[in-house]
N, C-alpha and C positions, 0 to 999 in steps of 0.2 A: 764390170763383173757383177756389181751389186744389182744393176738393173736386170741382167740375165738371170740372176738367182731369183729375184722377185717374179719375173715373168714365168720361170719354170714352176715356182710354187703355185702361181695363179692357174697355170695350165693343169697341174696335177689336181688342184682343188676343184676346178671345173669338171675334170674327168670323173672325180669321185662323186660329185653332186649329181651329174647327169647319168651316172651309172646306177643311181638309186631311183626306184620307181614307186609310185603310189597306185594302189588298186582300189577301185570303187565298184560297188554293185548294189542293185536293189533286189531284195528277195521277196517273192510273192508266193502265195498258196494257190494252186490250180483250182481248188474247190471253192474258196471264198473270194478269190481275185483281190484279196486285201494284202497289205504288207505284213510280213511275218516279223514280229518283234522278238528279238533274242535269238535269231538264227545265227549259227556259228559257221565261219569259214576258216579253213586251215590250209596253209601251204606247208606240206610235209617236208619239202626240200629245204625250206628255210626255217622251219620250226617257228613260224609266225602265223598269227590269226587275228580274228576280230569278231565282234558281235553286232548284229543289226540294231538300229535305233528305232524310234517310234514310227519313222517313215519307211522302215525296211531297209535303210541305207547302212551299208557296212564299208568301212575304210580300213585299209592296211597300208601303213606308210613305210618308206625306206626299204623297199624290196630290192635286192641286188639284181644284176643282170642274170637271166636264166643260164643254167649250166650249159656247157658246150654240147651236151647230148641233145639239147632241144634246138631245133633249127628255127630261124626267123623269130627269135625272141619268145618262143612258146614255153609255157610252164603249166602246171595243173594245180587247181584248188578244189578242195572237198567241202561240200556244204551240208550242214546237218540242221534238222529241226525236229522237235518232239512230235511223233505221230506221222512223220513224213519220211519217204524214202530218201536216203542220202544220195547226193549227186556229185559226180566228179566232172569238173568243167575245165576245158582247155582255155588258157588265157594268153593273149599276146601282149607283151610289155615292150615299150610303154603303151598305155591305152590312149585311144583318141576320145572315147566317151565311156561313161559308166555302163556296165553290163546290166541286163535284166535277167534274173535267174528264177525260174518257176519250179517249185517243188510239188510233187504229187503225194497225196495221202497214201500210207501203206495199206495195201488191200486187207491185211490181217487185222488192221486196227480201225477200220471204218466204223464198226459198231461202237468203238470207244469214243469216237468223235461225235457220231450221231447216236445218242443213247437209245436203248430200246424200252426202258422202263416207262418213260413218259408217252411212248407210242407216237411221238411227234416226229415229223420229218426234219425238224430244226436241229442244229448242232447244239451241243451242251451250253455254249456261250449265249445262245439266243432264246433259250426256254425260260419262262418266268419261274418255274419250279426250281427250287434250290436242290441240286443233286450233286453228290460226290461220287467219284469213280476210283476204283483201285484196279490198275491194269498194267500191262507191259512188264517192265523190269521190276516194279514194286511187287507185283503179284508173283513173279518168278523168285524174287528174294525171299518172300514169305514161305514159298514152297520149300526152299532150302532149309529154312528154320524149323518148319514142321510140315512134313510131307504126308502126315496122317489125316489131319482134319483142318478146318478153317478157323479154329478157335483163336490161334495166335494172330492170324491175319486181321480178325475183327477187333481183338483186344487192344491193338495198338492204334486204332482210329480214335480221333478226338471225340470225346463225349460218349463213347461206347465202353461199357464195362462187361466183362465176362464173369458171371457169378457162378462159382462152383456150388452145386446144391447137394452133392453126395460125396462123402469121403470114400465110399466103397466102389461106386460105379464111375466116379470122376466126371459125372454129367455136369455140363455147364449150360447156363441160360444167358441169352443176350439181354442186356439192359441198355436202352438208348435214353440218354439224358435223365437217368435216375428212375425210369419206369420199368416195372417187372417185365420179364421175357414174354409173357402172354400177350402183351400189347404190341409186340413187333411181329409183322407179317414177313415170313421167310418164303421167297419164291425161287423156283428154278426155271429159268427161261420164260419168266412171266406166268408160270403155273404155280398155284398155291399148294405145293405138295407136302408141306410140313405144318400141321396144325392139330389141335386137340391132343388125342392120345399119341399121335405120331410125332409130336413136337419133342417128346421125351427122347433124350440121347441123340437128337438129330444133328446138333453141332458136331458131336464126336464121330459122326458117320458120313461126313461130307469131305472128301479129299479135294485138294486144290489143283491138281495137275491138269485136269481137263477144262479148267475155267479160263475163258478169255478175259473176263472182267467181272468186277463186283460193283454194283450200283446201289447207292444208299440214299434214301430220302428220309430226312429226320423231320418229325412232326406229322400231323395227320395227313394221310394220303388216301383219302376215302373214295374219291370219284371213280377211279379206274379199277381199284382192287378191293373195294368193300370196306366196311367199317372196322375191321379188325386191326388196321394199321394205325392205332392211336398214337403210339410212340414213333412209328415210322415203318419203313419196309426195306428189306435187303433182297435184291434180285441177283441171283447167281447166273451169269451168262456163260454158256458152254462155247467151246471152240467150234467153229464151223469149217467144213472141208473147203479147200481151195484147189485150183488147177494143179498147183504144185503139191505132190504128195509129201506127207510128214509122218515120220515114225520115230518115236523117242522112248527111251526107258530111263527110269530113275531108281536108284537103290540108295537107301539111307540106313544108317545104323547108329543107335545111341548107346552111350555107356550105361544107361539105365535098362539095358537089355531089350530094346525095342527095335524091330526090323521092319522096314516098309519097302515094297517093290511096286512101282507104278509103270504102266505102259500106255501109250496113246498112239493111235494111227488115224489118219484122215486123208481123203482124196476125193476130188470131184471130177466127173466126166461131163459130157454134153447133156446127158439125160439123167444120170444117176450119181449119187454121192454117198459116202459112208464115213462115219467116225466110230471108232471103237476105243473104249477106255476100260482098263482093268486095274485093280489095286488089291494087294494082299498085305495084311499087317499082322504081326505077331509081337505081343508085349508080355514079357514075363513079369510076375508080381514083383514090385519094387518097393522096398522099405527105406525111405530117405533118412529117418531119424532113429532107427533101431529099436522101435517099440514092438516089433513082431506083428504089426498090422500094415497092410499094403497102403502105400501112398499113390501108387499107380497100380490099377488092377491087372490081373492076367487077362489078356485080350487075344482073341483070334477073330479076324474080320476079313471079309472079302466083298469087293464091289465090282460090278460089271455094268457098264453103261453104253450099249450100242445105239446108234442113231442112223436112220436111213433117209435119204433124200431123193425125191423125184422131181424133175423139172420138165413139166409137159411142154412148156414154151419159155421164151425169154422173160415173160412177165408173171410166171406162176411157180410156186414152190409147195411141195407136199413134204412134210417131215413127220416121221414116226420114231420116237425115242422110247427106250426102256431103261429104267433105273432099278437095279437090283443091289441090295445090301444085306449081308448076313453078318451078324455080330454076336459074339459070345464073350462076356466079360464076367470075371469072378474077383471080388475083393473081400477084404476082411482079415481074419486071423491067418497068418502064413501057414500054420500047420493044417488048418481046415482047407485052405486053398490047395495045399499039396496032398490032399486026400489022406491026411494023417490026423484027422480030428479025433478028439476024445472028450470026456466029460469036462475037462478043464479048458479045452480049446475047441468049442463047437461052432463059433460064429463065422458065417460067410454070407455074402449076398451075391447071387448069380442072376445076371440079366441076359436072356436070350431073345434076340429080335430078328425078325425077317421083314424087310421093307421092299415092296415091289410096286412100281408105278409105271404107267404108260402115258405118253404125251403125243397127241396127234394134232397137227395143224395144217391149214391150207391158206395160203396167201396169194391173192390175185391183184396185180397192179393193172388197172384199166388204162391208166395213163401215168405220167410222172406225178400227178397230183391226186389221184383217186385210187383208193385201195380197199379191198374187202379181206377180212380175216375171220376164219372159223377155227375154233380150238376146242379140244376136249382132253381131259386127263382123268384117269382112274387110279386110285391109290389103295393099296392094301398094306396094313401094318399089323404085325403080330408080335406081342411081347409077353414074356413070362418072367416074373421076378420071384425069386425063391430065397427065403431066409429060414433059419431053424424055427420050426413050428409056425411058419407063415408062408403063404403063397398068394400071389396076385398075378392075374393074366387076363388077356382079352384080345379081341381083334377089332380093328377099325377099317371100315370101308368108306371111302370118300370119293367124290367126283366133282369135276368142274367143267362146265360147258359154256361157251361164249361165242357170240357173233358180234362183230364190230365193223363199222364203216368209217373211213376217214377221207376227208376232202381238203386239199390245201389250195385255197383261192388266192387272189392277189394280195389282200391285206388281212385275211383271216383263215384260220384252220379249224375244222370241225372233226370231232371224234364222237360217234354215237354208238350205242350198243346195248346188249342185254346179256345177262349171264345167270346161271343156276349153280348153286352149291348143294351137295348132299353130304351129310356127315352122320355116320351111324357107328356106335360103339356097343359091343356085346362083351360082357365080362364073363369069364369062366369061373363060376362058383356054384356050389350046390345049395346055398342058402338064397332062395328066391327073394326073400324080404330084404336082403342086403345087396342085391344086384344094382349096380350103378349104370345100367344101360341108358343110352339116350339116342334119339334120332332127330336131327335138325335139318330142315330144308330151307334154303334162302333163295329168293328170286329177286333179281335186281335189274333196273334199267338205269342208264347213265348217259350224260352228254357233257362234253368238254369243248370249250372254244378258246382259241388264242387269237386275239385281235391286236394287230400291229397298228396302234393308234398313230404313231409317228416314228421317225427313225430312232427316237430316244426312248419311247414308251411302248411296252407290250403288256397287255392284260390277259390273264388266263382265268377263266371262270368255269366252274364245274358244278354239276348237280347230280346226285345219285338218290334213287328211291329204292329201298329194300323192303321186302316183306319176309319175315321169318314165321314159320307156322307154329312156333312156341311163344315168340316174344313180340309179335305184331309188326307194326310199321316203323321205319326209320327214314327220315329225310335228312340228307347230308350235303349241304352246300360247301363250296370251297372257292377261294379267291387268291390269286397271286399276281403281283405286279413286278415287272422288270423295268428298271431305270438304267439305260445304257448311256451314261453321260458322254463318255468319250473312250478312247483306247485305254485310258488309265483307270477310270472309275466306273463301277457298276454297283447296283444295289437291287436286292430282292426283298419284297415284303409280302407276306401271305399268311393264310390261316384257314382253318376248316373245322368241322365237327366229325366225330366218329362214335362208334359203339363197339362193345364186345359182348358176345353171347356167353353166359356162364357155362363152364364145365368144371369138373373136379381136377383137371390137369393144370396145376399151377406149380410155381416154385415151392410153395409151402407144403403142398401134398406130396411132391416129389421128394422133399427132404425127409418126410415121414414114411416113405415107401408106401403111401396110400393106406396105411393102417388106421383103422377105426374112423374112417371118413364116411359120413353118411351120404346117401344119394341126394342129388339136387332136385327139388321139386319146382318146376318152372312156374307154378301158380303162386309160389311164395317168395320168389327171388326175381328181381328186375335185372335187365341187361345194364351193364355199365355204360355211361355216356360221357363224352369228352368234348372239350373245345380247346383248340390250340392256336398259337400265333408265333411267328418268327420273322425276324428282319435281319438282313446282313448287309455289309458294305465290303466291297472287294477293291483293292488297289494293286496295280501292277505297273512296273516300269523297268527301265534299264539304267543302271547307275554306272558312271565312270566308263561308259562305252564297252563294258565287259561283264558287269555283274547284273544278272536279272533278279528282280525283287518282287515278291507279291505278299500281300497281307489281307487276311479275311477275318472279320469280326462278326459273330452271330449272336443275336439275342433271341431267347426262346421262352415260351410260357405254355404250359399245358395244365388243364384242370379236369379231373375225373370225378364225376358225381356218382353216387351209389356204388362206391368201390366194394368189390367182393372180398370179404375177410373170413378167416377160419376161426370159429369160436367153439369152446368146449361146451358140450351139452350132455351132462351126465357122463356116461362111459364112451360117448362118441364125439366126434368133431363135425360141426355143421357149417356149411358156407352160408353166410348172410350178407345182406347189404348194410354197410356201416352207415350210421346217421352222420354223415360228414362228407369229406372229399379228400382227394390227393392232389396236392399242388406241386408242380416242379417248374422252376424258373432258373435262368442262369445265363452264362456267357461262354462262348467258345472262341478261341483265338488261334489262328493258324498262320505261320510265317514260313516262307520258302525263299531261299537264296541259292543261286546257281552261278558258279564261276568255273568256266571250262569243264573239267571232269569232276568238280567238287559240288556236292549238294548238301545244304543244311536245312533241316525241317525243325521248327519249334512249334509246340502246341501247348495250350492250357485250356482247361475246362473248369468253370465254377458252376456247381450244380446244387441248388438249394431245393431239395425235395422234402416236402412236409406232409404228414398225415394228420388230418384234423377230424375230430369227432366231437360228440357232445361233452366230453370230459377233458380233453387235452388236445394240444397241438404240438407235435414234436418232429424232430428230424426223422426221416425215413430210415428204417433199419438197414444196415449193410450198404449204405450209399454215401461214399466220401464226397465232401463238398469240393475238395480241391484235387485235381489231377493235372499232371504236367509231363511233358516228354520232349526229348530232343534226339534227332537222328542225323548223323554225319556220314555221308556216303562218298566214296571215290569210285567212279565208274569209267573205265577205259575200254578199249577194244578187247583187252585180254583179262582185266582184273575187275573185281567188285569187292570192295573192302568197306565195311560199315561198322559203326559204333553207335549204340543207342542206350539211352538212359530214361527211365520212367519213375515218376513219383506218384504215390497214392496217399491221400490224406487220411485223417482219422475217420473212423466209422462208428456209429452208434450200434450197440448190440441189443438183442431182445431183452436181456436182463437189466438193461439200463446202464451197463458199463460201457466204456469206450475203448476201442482198439488203439494201437499206436500207428503212426504213419510209417511208411517204409519206402525204400528205393530198390529198383531192379535195373541191372545193366546187362547188355549183350554185345557180342562181337561176332561178325560174319566175315569170312574171306572165301572168295570163289575165283578160280583160275580157269580160263578157257584155253584148252589145248586141242586144237583141231576140232574134231567132232565131240570131244568130251569136255564137260564142265565139272571140275572137281571142287568140292566145297567142304568147309568145316564151320560149325556154328557153336558158340559158347553162350548158351541161353541162361540168363539169370546167374552169371558167374560169381556174384556176391553171395549166392546160396541163400537168398532171402526165403524163409519158410515160416509158416505159422507156428511150427513146433518150437521155434526159438522164443516165442512169447507165451505160449500156453499149450496144454495138452489137447489133442483132438479127440482121443479115445479115453473115455472115463471108465474106471473100474465099476463092477468086477469084469474080468476078462471074459468069463463064460457068458455074461449077459451085458455087453458094453452099451454105453450111450455115446453119442457123438455131438460135439459142440458145433456151433456155427462156424463156417469157413469164410474168413475175411482176407486171407492171404494165400499165396501158393502153398501147396502141400508137397510138391515133388522137388522143389529146390533147383539146384544147378543141374542142367542137362547138356551134355556134350554130344553133338551130332556130326558125323562125317558121312560123305556120300559122293556119288557121281551121277551126272545126268548125261546120257549118251544120245546124241542126235544122229540116228543111224542113216537117215536120209531126209532131205528137205533142207530148208534154209537153216544155217547155223544160227544159234541164238545171238552170237556177237554180230552177225550181219544185220540183225534187226535192232542193233543198239541205237538208242535215241539220244541225241545231244540236244539239250534244251537250255 
């Protein structure tokens, strides 16, 4: 009897063991033919999954026999990887040998993988230039947080500070690694549409819904785009039409009385394609601290961006895009904004702007490796700024034309070209002696080469020569080195020189509403010149067979000679070259961990920005040395839930005093329900505001002055909204598991 019992136990144990199966598969990318590290597989029927290792191998152990509904031992596994189309594969258990599963890049995200800012045919992992991208789900989440403009999207990137320059217009300027906004070049689809006079209020007038990605280069990027990118450049990449039509609407409402409606449509046929984007925004004047002055101005704005595509053949594309933005914003005393001004409450500031630009491009691929590109843009910007007893206004006409040729050979890639910028500003004033008109024309030629020295080393070298009809010649070399040690370790080292042609349109003059600022005389002011250097190390791996981990550390240094400063000269303010320099150096650290549907991002930036002249050397005003942040996201097929926290360190103020440090926190929840994505966002729910530390508006009320802004003025903002995908691929169908 005892022997029978032992035999029965042994038979049952053997049956249980043999009914458990192991699954093995190698995951490859169709475009790279390389193993995909961190790809996820998931058996929904058994609620079990795994993550691929350094060789692309994924193993899932102890799978039970397939359900009776599957014949011949068949079951299904779903495979995910960031930037690739998810695939469902039929599996027969038990396996006789590991599967080989090939994933294809998503059509809508090809430009995210092969970036457009560098104009190279290489993928982002293979270019020596250090480039950061914001795309896909991250871009969509930032649109939920702020559907009006891209200020929030940029503010939460490591090493980028959004500096508010006006309490009345709420204008913000981009600061990369501690350098003023005028040193950052802002592009739209590779066209420099925002510069000079048109840089004013530009960040507040660019909505995010029609963007496919945002590409950021930190440090001098002079070769392809000119010397103005001393601190770096930001390229806003628009969505392109695909064979599958897309139509979506998004409506958002804030408790601060702001309403935004966005709509986007795109579709491509055999010969023609079109994309149409429209946005309307209304913001009522909002007073966060009860001092009867607006902390968010009254705004009415409208944007319309149509783009038309013509495909003469399979190797050619003609694109014509138009960008129109109309914006009217009024800030100041609430009674004056409400048309109830009197002698005691007269102050207001009204900004009316019209922005119109065209972009025309022709691209011809003679083969897979040889391409010709012709591009032209024309930009018109009109702005009127009105305050009691003061008016400022003018028009800017600017254009950009370029021809470039690229060839990708066996071990090297060449890009050569020439371009022309024209920039003309005409001020509306009756006092001819005080007119601050200017006209700048810049002619440039450039060449860039990427040489694959070995499988581990790639060298990128570039040279640009510019001639400006007011400020003479500029020679701009640039060099970048990529060390691709293995699948875990990479490093980039590079640097270059740049320049910036002087104009009166700076953060300092914007904060003064351009009052009492004298015209710039090109014969008495030099262009600012810079030299920059950066080096980074990137490490990525898979831990414990399920946790993906990546760490990036960046060191940077930039020096600007002959910096332009605003100095008092009697009753006027004059721009002069300081007898000294601006130095900024520091460290950026980014860490990312992913486990199934959870993602954790940690970031820290140390920025030591100093202004040195013949008398002193001190920390740069309104530039915190320490910034840190953390974002925890849960992303499933139906839900997106995120918590974020950001820290801003102490800042030096113009009067020599120091601000306090502060924390900000936010919470986002979004639920996909069929074609609808419903979301709520609690931005800055700690209600961190500058008013808690000091007054922004100084008396008297009938003639107020405004202090420097070093912290948020609007405080906590609650937003709720819905995104409706009327037709086209649902957003959750493009969900990326990485």
